[in-house]
C-alpha positions as CSV (number, residue, x, y, z in Angstrom):
1,X,-61.3,-34.0,96.9
2,X,-61.7,-31.4,94.0
3,X,-63.0,-32.3,90.4
4,X,-62.0,-30.1,87.9
5,X,-64.2,-29.7,85.0
6,X,-62.8,-31.4,81.6
7,X,-61.5,-28.6,79.2
8,X,-63.6,-28.6,75.9
9,X,-62.3,-31.0,73.1
10,X,-60.6,-28.5,70.6
11,X,-61.0,-29.1,67.0
12,X,-57.9,-30.6,65.6
13,X,-55.8,-28.0,63.6
14,X,-56.2,-28.7,59.9
15,X,-52.9,-28.0,58.0
16,X,-52.8,-26.7,54.3
17,X,-49.3,-28.1,53.7
18,X,-50.7,-31.0,51.8
19,X,-52.9,-29.4,49.7
20,X,-50.0,-26.9,49.0
21,X,-47.7,-29.8,48.3
22,X,-50.4,-31.3,45.7
23,X,-50.8,-28.2,44.0
24,X,-47.1,-27.6,43.3
25,X,-46.7,-31.5,42.1
26,X,-49.5,-30.5,39.8
27,X,-47.8,-27.8,38.6
28,X,-44.8,-29.5,37.9
29,X,-46.3,-32.2,36.5
30,X,-48.4,-29.9,33.8
31,X,-45.0,-28.0,33.2
32,X,-42.9,-31.5,32.5
33,X,-45.6,-32.9,30.4
34,X,-46.4,-30.0,28.3
35,X,-44.6,-28.9,25.4
36,X,-43.2,-25.7,25.2
37,X,-42.7,-24.0,21.7
38,X,-40.6,-20.8,21.1
39,X,-42.5,-18.1,19.2
40,X,-41.7,-17.2,15.7
41,X,-39.0,-14.2,15.5
42,X,-40.7,-13.2,12.1
43,X,-44.6,-12.6,11.9
44,X,-46.1,-14.2,9.1
45,X,-49.8,-14.8,8.0
46,X,-49.6,-18.6,6.6
47,X,-51.9,-19.1,3.7
48,X,-54.9,-21.7,4.5
49,X,-54.5,-25.2,3.6
50,X,-56.2,-28.6,3.9
51,X,-53.7,-29.9,6.2
52,X,-52.4,-28.5,9.6
53,X,-48.7,-29.1,9.0
54,X,-47.2,-26.8,11.5
55,X,-45.2,-29.7,13.2
56,X,-43.1,-30.2,9.8
57,X,-39.5,-30.1,10.0
58,X,-38.2,-27.9,12.8
59,X,-34.5,-28.4,12.5
60,X,-34.5,-25.3,10.1
61,X,-37.3,-22.8,9.3
62,X,-37.1,-20.2,6.9
63,X,-39.5,-17.3,6.8
64,X,-40.8,-15.4,3.8
65,X,-42.3,-12.4,4.3
66,X,-44.6,-10.2,1.8
67,X,-42.0,-8.9,0.6
68,X,-40.1,-11.8,-0.9
69,X,-37.1,-11.3,1.5
70,X,-36.2,-14.6,3.7
71,X,-35.2,-14.9,7.2
72,X,-33.1,-17.5,8.9
73,X,-32.4,-16.2,12.3
74,X,-30.9,-13.2,12.0
75,X,-29.9,-13.1,8.7
76,X,-31.9,-11.7,5.8
77,X,-31.3,-12.7,2.2
78,X,-33.2,-12.6,-1.5
79,X,-34.9,-15.7,-2.3
80,X,-32.8,-16.1,-5.4
81,X,-29.5,-16.2,-3.2
82,X,-30.7,-17.7,0.3
83,X,-30.1,-21.5,-0.5
84,X,-26.4,-20.5,-1.7
85,X,-25.8,-18.4,1.0
86,X,-27.4,-21.2,3.3
87,X,-25.4,-23.9,1.9
88,X,-22.3,-24.4,4.2
89,X,-24.8,-23.8,7.3
90,X,-27.0,-26.9,6.0
91,X,-23.7,-29.2,5.0
92,X,-22.1,-28.5,8.5
93,X,-25.4,-28.9,10.5
94,X,-26.1,-32.1,8.3
95,X,-29.8,-30.8,7.8
96,X,-31.5,-32.1,5.0
97,X,-35.1,-31.1,5.6
98,X,-36.1,-27.7,5.8
99,X,-39.8,-26.1,6.5
100,X,-40.7,-23.0,4.9
101,X,-43.2,-20.4,6.4
102,X,-43.9,-18.0,4.0
103,X,-46.5,-15.0,4.2
104,X,-49.8,-15.8,2.4
105,X,-49.1,-12.6,0.3
106,X,-45.6,-13.6,-0.3
107,X,-44.6,-13.5,-4.3
108,X,-45.0,-17.1,-5.6
109,X,-42.3,-16.7,-8.0
110,X,-40.0,-15.9,-5.0
111,X,-41.3,-19.0,-3.3
112,X,-40.4,-21.4,-6.2
113,X,-37.3,-19.7,-6.7
114,X,-36.2,-20.4,-3.2
115,X,-37.4,-23.8,-3.2
116,X,-35.6,-24.5,-6.4
117,X,-32.4,-23.6,-4.9
118,X,-33.0,-25.6,-1.9
119,X,-33.1,-28.7,-4.0
120,X,-29.7,-27.3,-6.0
121,X,-28.2,-27.2,-2.7
122,X,-28.7,-30.8,-1.3
123,X,-32.1,-30.5,0.6
124,X,-34.2,-33.5,0.2
125,X,-37.3,-32.2,1.3
126,X,-38.7,-28.6,1.6
127,X,-42.0,-28.3,3.9
128,X,-44.2,-25.4,3.1
129,X,-46.1,-25.0,6.3
130,X,-50.0,-23.7,6.4
131,X,-52.6,-23.0,8.1
132,X,-55.6,-25.7,8.5
133,X,-59.0,-23.9,6.9
134,X,-62.1,-24.1,8.9
């Protein structure tokens, strides 16, 4: 009888599919667990404050640039009339809390006029958003 030599044992093929599955599961987990915040439409340099209150009311955010103009989305308004122009919008949406992201170089008088106007049209709380100091 003829005896044949046994073939050498081959190392089993290691699949990378489980590793790829783990990577994709981690990717999905971080996408779901992380909070994504849209970028601001208007670029403003926030004033420095004691508290980092960037998470104030996000329902309506008004932006005031250094020139004193107020922005909401694609609307551009003067500070003295902004609240009155937004009255119907705020009433229709049932919004009573507003955040203001004002540039640190915005005129203080214009900011005060805007805040008083918002109070006059029924806004209960106005948050002035600042950056926390070092």
